[in-house]
C-alpha positions in Angstrom: -2.6 29.2 -30.7 -6.4 28.7 -30.6 -5.9 25.1 -29.5 -3.8 26.2 -26.5 -6.2 28.9 -25.5 -9.1 26.4 -25.6 -6.9 24.1 -23.5 -6.3 26.8 -20.9 -10.0 27.5 -20.6 -10.8 23.7 -20.4 -8.2 23.4 -17.6 -9.9 26.2 -15.7 -13.2 24.4 -16.0 -12.1 21.2 -14.2 -14.5 20.5 -11.3 -14.5 16.9 -10.1 -10.8 16.2 -10.7 -9.7 19.6 -9.5 -7.2 18.1 -7.1 -5.0 17.3 -10.1 -4.3 21.1 -10.5 -2.4 20.9 -7.2 -0.2 18.2 -8.5 3.4 19.5 -9.0 3.8 18.1 -12.5 0.4 19.0 -13.8 0.7 22.5 -12.2 4.0 23.0 -14.1 2.2 22.1 -17.3 -0.6 24.6 -16.6 1.9 27.3 -16.0 3.6 26.5 -19.2 0.4 26.8 -21.2 -0.5 30.0 -19.4 2.9 31.5 -20.4 2.4 30.4 -24.0 -1.0 32.0 -24.1 0.1 35.2 -22.4 0.3 37.2 -25.6 3.8 38.5 -24.7 6.6 37.9 -27.2 9.5 39.8 -25.6 12.8 38.2 -24.8 12.0 38.1 -21.1 8.8 36.1 -21.7 10.7 33.7 -24.0 13.2 33.1 -21.2 10.3 32.5 -18.8 8.8 30.0 -21.3 12.1 28.2 -21.6 12.4 28.0 -17.8 8.8 26.7 -17.4 9.3 24.1 -20.2 12.4 22.7 -18.5 10.8 22.8 -15.1 7.9 20.7 -16.4 10.3 18.4 -18.3 12.4 17.9 -15.1 9.3 17.2 -12.9 7.9 14.7 -15.4 11.3 13.0 -15.9 11.6 12.6 -12.1 8.4 10.7 -12.1 9.9 8.1 -14.5 6.7 7.9 -16.6 5.2 9.4 -19.7 2.8 12.4 -19.4 -0.2 10.3 -20.6 0.6 7.6 -18.0 1.1 10.2 -15.3 -2.3 11.8 -15.9 -4.0 8.4 -16.0 -2.4 7.4 -12.7 -3.6 10.7 -11.1 -7.2 10.0 -12.4 -7.4 6.4 -11.1 -5.9 7.3 -7.7 -7.7 10.6 -7.2 -9.9 10.8 -4.1 -12.7 13.1 -5.2 -16.5 13.2 -4.4 -17.4 11.2 -7.5 -14.8 8.4 -6.8 -15.8 8.3 -3.1 -19.5 7.7 -4.0 -18.6 5.1 -6.6 -16.4 3.2 -4.0 -19.3 3.0 -1.5 -21.9 2.1 -4.2 -23.8 5.4 -3.8 -25.6 7.0 -6.8 -23.5 9.8 -8.3 -26.3 11.8 -9.9 -25.2 15.1 -11.3 -21.5 14.3 -10.5 -21.5 11.9 -13.4 -21.8 14.5 -16.1 -19.1 16.7 -14.4 -16.7 13.7 -14.1 -17.3 12.8 -17.8 -16.5 16.4 -18.9 -13.3 16.4 -16.8 -12.1 13.2 -18.3 -12.4 14.6 -21.7 -10.5 17.7 -20.7 -7.7 15.6 -19.1 -7.4 13.6 -22.2 -7.0 16.8 -24.2 -4.1 17.7 -21.9 -2.5 14.3 -22.0 -2.5 14.3 -25.8 -0.6 17.5 -26.2 2.9 16.6 -27.4 6.1 18.4 -26.8 6.5 18.8 -30.6 3.2 20.8 -30.7 4.3 23.1 -27.9 7.8 23.7 -29.3 6.3 24.5 -32.8 3.8 26.9 -31.2 6.6 28.5 -29.1 8.8 29.0 -32.2 5.9 30.7 -34.0 4.9 32.8 -31.0 8.5 34.0 -30.4 9.4 34.3 -34.1 10.7 37.8 -33.7 13.0 36.9 -30.7 15.8 35.6 -32.9 18.2 34.6 -30.2 15.5 32.3 -28.7 14.9 30.2 -31.8 18.0 28.0 -31.2 17.2 27.2 -27.5 13.5 26.6 -28.5 14.4 24.1 -31.2 16.8 22.2 -28.9 14.2 21.8 -26.1 14.0 18.1 -25.0 10.9 16.1 -25.8 8.9 14.0 -23.3 7.6 10.5 -23.8 4.1 9.8 -25.0 4.1 6.0 -24.7 2.6 3.8 -21.9 4.0 1.1 -19.6 1.5 -1.4 -18.1 3.4 -4.6 -17.6 4.1 -4.5 -13.9 0.7 -3.5 -12.7 -1.7 -5.9 -11.0 -4.9 -6.9 -12.8 -7.5 -4.2 -12.0 -5.1 -1.3 -12.4 -3.7 -2.6 -15.6 -7.2 -3.1 -17.0 -8.4 0.4 -16.3 -5.2 2.0 -17.6 -5.4 0.0 -20.8 -9.0 1.0 -21.2 -8.1 4.7 -20.9 -4.9 4.6 -22.9 -6.5 2.9 -25.9 -9.7 5.0 -25.8 -10.4 7.9 -28.1 -12.8 9.3 -25.6 -12.0 9.0 -21.9 -15.5 10.2 -21.0 -16.9 7.0 -22.4 -14.7 5.0 -20.0 -16.6 6.4 -17.0 -18.6 3.2 -16.3 -15.3 1.2 -16.2 -13.7 3.9 -14.0 -16.7 3.8 -11.6 -16.4 0.0 -11.4 -12.7 0.3 -10.7 -13.4 2.8 -7.8 -16.0 0.4 -6.4 -13.8 -2.7 -6.5 -10.4 -1.2 -5.8 -11.1 1.9 -3.8 -9.9 5.5 -4.1 -6.8 7.5 -3.4 -4.0 5.8 -1.5 -6.1 2.6 -0.9 -6.3 2.1 -4.7 -2.6 2.8 -5.2 -1.2 0.6 -2.4 -2.4 -2.5 -0.6 0.1 -2.4 2.3 0.4 0.5 4.8 2.1 1.7 7.9 0.2 3.9 10.4 2.5 6.8 11.2 2.2 10.1 13.0 3.5 13.6 12.2 3.0 15.7 15.3 -0.6 15.2 16.4 -1.7 13.9 13.0 -1.9 10.2 12.1 -1.9 9.0 8.5 -1.6 5.9 6.4 1.7 5.6 4.6 1.6 3.4 1.6 4.3 0.8 1.2 5.6 0.8 -2.4 7.5 -2.5 -2.1 6.0 -4.8 0.5 7.5 -8.1 1.4 6.6 -10.3 -1.6 6.2 -13.6 0.3 3.5 -15.8 -1.1 1.6 -18.7 0.5 3.2 -21.2 -1.9 6.6 -20.2 -0.6 5.8 -21.1 3.0 6.5 -24.7 4.0 5.0 -26.8 6.8 2.5 -25.4 9.3 -0.3 -26.1 6.7 -2.9 -26.7 9.4 -2.1 -23.5 11.3 -2.2 -21.4 8.1 -5.4 -23.1 7.0 -7.2 -21.8 10.0 -6.0 -18.2 9.4 -6.7 -18.5 5.6 -10.3 -19.8 6.1 -11.0 -16.9 8.5 -9.6 -14.4 6.0 -11.7 -15.8 3.1 -14.8 -15.6 5.2 -13.9 -11.9 5.9 -13.3 -11.2 2.2 -16.7 -12.7 1.2 -18.5 -10.5 3.7 -19.2 -13.1 6.4 -18.5 -12.7 10.1 -14.8 -13.1 10.8 -12.8 -13.3 14.0 -9.8 -11.3 15.2 -6.8 -13.6 15.2 -3.8 -14.1 17.6 -0.8 -16.0 16.1 1.6 -16.8 18.8 4.5 -19.2 19.3 8.3 -19.5 18.8 10.2 -16.9 16.9 10.9 -17.5 13.2 8.1 -19.9 12.7 6.3 -17.9 10.0 3.6 -16.0 12.0 4.2 -12.6 10.4 5.0 -14.2 7.0 1.6 -15.9 7.0 -0.3 -12.6 7.4 1.8 -10.8 4.8 1.4 -13.7 2.3 -2.4 -13.5 2.7 -2.4 -9.9 1.6 -0.1 -10.6 -1.3 -2.5 -13.4 -2.4 -5.8 -11.5 -2.1 -5.1 -7.8 -2.5 -6.6 -7.9 -6.0 -9.9 -8.9 -4.2 -9.8 -5.8 -2.1 -7.8 -7.0 0.9 -5.5 -4.4 2.5 -3.1 -4.5 5.5 -2.3 -1.7 7.9 0.6 -2.4 10.2 0.3 -0.5 13.5 3.3 -0.4 15.9 2.7 -1.0 19.6 3.2 2.7 20.6 0.3 3.7 18.4 -2.3 1.3 19.7 -4.1 4.2 21.4 -4.8 5.4 17.8 -7.1 2.4 17.1 -10.4 4.4 17.4 -9.1 7.0 15.0 -7.8 4.3 12.6 -11.2 2.5 12.6 -13.1 5.6 12.0 -11.0 6.3 8.9 -11.6 2.8 7.6 -15.3 2.5 8.3 -17.6 2.6 5.3 -14.8 1.9 2.7 -15.4 -1.0 0.2 -12.1 -2.7 0.9 -11.4 -5.2 3.7 -8.7 -4.2 6.1 -6.4 -6.3 8.3 -5.0 -4.2 11.1 -1.7 -6.0 11.8 0.3 -5.7 15.1 3.5 -7.6 14.8 5.5 -9.1 17.7 3.3 -7.6 20.4 4.2 -7.9 24.1 3.0 -5.7 27.0 4.8 -5.0 30.2 4.0 -3.2 33.3 5.0 0.2 31.8 2.7 -0.3 28.9 -0.8 1.2 29.2 -1.8 0.8 25.5 -3.1 -2.7 26.1 -6.3 -1.1 27.4 -6.8 0.5 23.9 -6.4 -2.9 22.2 -8.7 -4.5 24.7 -11.4 -1.9 24.2 -11.4 -2.5 20.4 -11.5 -6.3 20.8 -14.3 -6.2 23.3 -16.3 -3.7 21.4 -17.0 -0.4 23.1 -19.5 2.3 22.3 -18.0 2.5 18.8 -18.1 -1.0 17.4 -15.5 -2.5 15.1 -16.8 -2.2 11.5 -17.4 -5.3 9.4 -14.6 -4.4 7.0 -11.9 -4.5 9.7 -10.3 -7.4 11.5 -7.2 -7.4 13.8 -4.4 -9.9 13.4 -1.7 -9.9 16.1 1.5 -11.9 16.4 3.4 -12.5 19.6 5.9 -14.8 21.2 3.8 -14.9 24.4 0.5 -16.7 24.8 -1.1 -14.0 27.0 0.7 -11.0 25.3 1.8 -9.9 28.7 5.3 -10.2 30.2 4.8 -12.1 33.5 7.2 -11.7 36.4 7.6 -13.2 39.8 6.0 -10.1 41.3 2.8 -10.9 39.4 2.3 -14.0 41.5 -0.7 -13.6 43.9 1.5 -14.5 46.9 4.2 -12.0 46.0 5.0 -9.3 48.6 6.6 -7.1 46.0 3.6 -5.0 45.3 1.5 -2.1 46.7 -1.7 -3.3 45.0 -4.4 -4.8 47.2 -6.2 -6.8 44.6 -3.1 -8.1 42.9 -4.7 -11.2 41.5 -7.5 -9.3 39.8 -5.0 -7.0 38.1 -3.0 -10.0 36.8 -6.1 -11.8 35.5 -7.2 -8.6 33.7 -3.9 -8.5 31.9 -3.9 -12.2 31.1 -7.4 -12.1 29.8 -6.5 -9.9 26.9 -5.6 -12.9 24.7 -9.0 -14.4 25.4 -10.6 -11.5 23.4 -9.3 -13.0 20.1 -11.8 -15.3 18.5 -9.1 -17.5 17.0 -5.7 -18.3 18.5 -3.2 -20.2 16.3 -0.1 -21.7 17.8 3.2 -21.9 15.8 5.8 -24.1 17.6 9.4 -24.6 16.6 9.9 -27.6 14.2 11.7 -30.7 15.3 14.9 -31.9 13.6 13.1 -33.8 10.8 10.7 -31.0 10.1 13.5 -28.4 10.0 15.4 -30.5 7.5 12.3 -31.0 5.4 11.8 -27.2 5.2 15.5 -26.7 4.3 15.3 -29.3 1.5 12.1 -27.8 0.1 13.7 -24.3 0.0 16.8 -25.7 -1.7 14.6 -27.4 -4.3 12.7 -24.2 -4.9 15.9 -22.3 -5.5 17.2 -25.0 -7.8 20.3 -25.7 -5.7 22.0 -28.9 -6.7 23.4 -30.2 -3.4 23.6 -33.9 -2.2 21.0 -34.5 0.5 23.5 -35.7 3.1 25.6 -32.6 2.7 22.5 -30.3 2.7 21.2 -31.9 6.0 24.6 -31.8 7.7 25.2 -28.1 6.8 21.6 -27.2 7.7 22.0 -28.7 11.2 25.4 -27.1 11.7 23.9 -23.7 10.7 21.0 -24.1 13.2 23.4 -25.0 16.0 25.7 -22.0 15.3 23.0 -19.4 14.8 19.3 -19.2 15.9 18.2 -22.7 16.4 15.8 -24.7 14.3 13.0 -22.6 12.7 11.7 -21.9 9.2 13.4 -18.5 9.4 16.7 -20.2 10.2 16.2 -22.6 7.3 15.6 -19.7 4.9 18.7 -17.9 6.2 20.8 -21.0 5.7 19.5 -21.4 2.1 20.3 -17.7 1.4 23.9 -18.4 2.6 24.1 -21.6 0.7 22.9 -20.1 -2.6 25.5 -17.3 -2.3 28.2 -19.7 -1.3 27.6 -22.0 -4.3 27.6 -19.0 -6.6 31.1 -17.9 -5.6 
């Protein structure tokens, strides 16, 4: 019992990683230890212990991980004062000793096995005879670790902690992880959606982003090269431009941006997709990203403004640079099917009588000038027949499909005529169909 009483006191002494006490799984474990150390041995307390044990087991099982893995995950993704200072390169001073002590406490918790708790409970409730059967039959949780599917930096720090006999000694490695990978949700995910709940905006991590890679994109090498070079400049800390990717639908504009993040997220690149209706939140988003060690692409997909849309002024203000400048760790990438991002109508013509505005031409020019605020504009045009067939053939080869070239080309053209016309997206959809058709 002495070990569990010491554990209870150690848990109460957590300071830097105190956020973990609010975690539902860890909180259930703390309640379980409290119950075991309560000094009560009546049947009601035994029933309470059984309930708490199974509550904890259910919460841990729902996380689909071992208890040790779970605590390590919470450590590396915690957003505490020590982690925040590490991520920005600030000196941590007195926080270092407190963080080291907390890591040792958390390792103590992680190493407590279900067998130990069950044995202590059976001893504690030895005089509650009817509880001995249920206590001995309590399920046991997993103590192993699973690291195979994690990207490099996360796998490395988890391996370091998992194999260490003293987590406190891993503090320099953990500090480096925070500095290179970030803290909180920005360490856990690399793709985000900006969402709102009432008046509050927040970054929602995307657990399974589109896995497209640059090597899987065919043709448009020159167009992608320009975007890639700008992104690499950005990652290396040099000046980089905001980018407008416009052109025909299905030509790989969005896939290019997503593939860049899949390629370079291990180097600190993050992507935040912002829908058109939230463009007015740009100042808030930028303030939340300023000062972080990661590099962020704010991504607006398929953007087009019309007369009823006022949010283009918010985007224009950010692109021009107002009183609050765009930080060096943020760039804006936008895709659109329209060169000027604005839907143009006959009433927009300077000689049109269908308007009440006196300086009509000035208003039109203001709208059209939005696209000029992007430092780089890359044009993606629909492929001609030969290029379309080349893309389809390359995709078929990548999938390992054994189809005569004359048949492949004939069916690829037929598919394009029947569906969405010639584009890389159409070629991919055709190959998806062909792969399934051949497998039947």
